[in-house]
Steps between C-alpha positions, in 0.01 A plus 500: 500500500359418157321837474628594161203535264487252215587621153247472222512462128179515295517354154221593254202733547253242647660269753280197570751312724742604780821313560684530836872398488750472777875509433762270625760565781733786390262586221278792428167599325714563190578122478130428503428760236752336274337168560160645429614649174592148390137396532407720204162588646265788437221644717663398829562686821829381651577554871863450599551452869812654657692350795699707749861481395411242237417221757167382619642308793858445613553124546451202263130418439521168673634649829280488810224757455627705805831554321321694224278709722377773512623547136288211354175619659576855381573377143174306490307799630671715224379238238150504640477875501583507125231235432249664721558835330424345166180341634389824674555677154257268339721200377342174612719228637420303183671791304836480694793274423760469774859395440869540555850358450733338761439662841204678340366164385536361860312806629226443243469135592469591872254785410273245332512284808420786740275714285319259277258632244388383162751708311502503120834306521841475662856484353758344729842523332757297710354535854309304756299516819687653785593311817730243643493127403190334649279811464135412401294761314118477514316410189337808351183423311478863384772415250300230334509534121747781507759464217862498621836489320773356718858465390820398660820290446655189613825673577387841640721607780228691683186295459539135589310277261338314799339838612406567133301176495352558838367842367361334187324233711351767717369695210350184357346400826338846517345438158709733292553422128879484495736491205837384612839523340802381702810532283787248541790752471362853486697748708332755733336715241177540293537331167311595178301171538388609851387834365293306242362280774399810714340662193291194441358530862426874441317413180297240695418750756343729235270228359 
């Protein structure tokens, strides 16, 4: 499972940043390519992760961990292989932004918790750390100073706002520099304002 090789899109002749993006449940790399196009970036190497049958794990992200295994572990391993390939090819961790939307944002959050490095940045678009209520995630000092854009909605049907706030608190306790936007009535999608917020984190990652 999760053996499909990620798709890539190189924009410009001299990429100085790699951005790894994970799609949501029922999505595809094409969704992330459309999102990436909205950033309006040049000289970037995009890596679009691809889930088996469009799903990283079968149950809701706040289900008991066992209910989402072995798919969750396979998805995280797939994510790590993509990042490790970049690093083996000469891209430092400080030159990699990780991110995703919805289920892909949950996977990204959990990836940060389990594979912490001082990445160039993280983009978490409507997602949160994985696990049932009461889960405690260890503080990860490796994330200290890392810029993060986090967005969600008070009314999102998939990501409870309480878990959104738990994720933000964990990022802050780990020392990340988090820009937060929780919208009062935004439906489950990525708005133009969120694309701008994500772009601001990418720009910070390049300074």
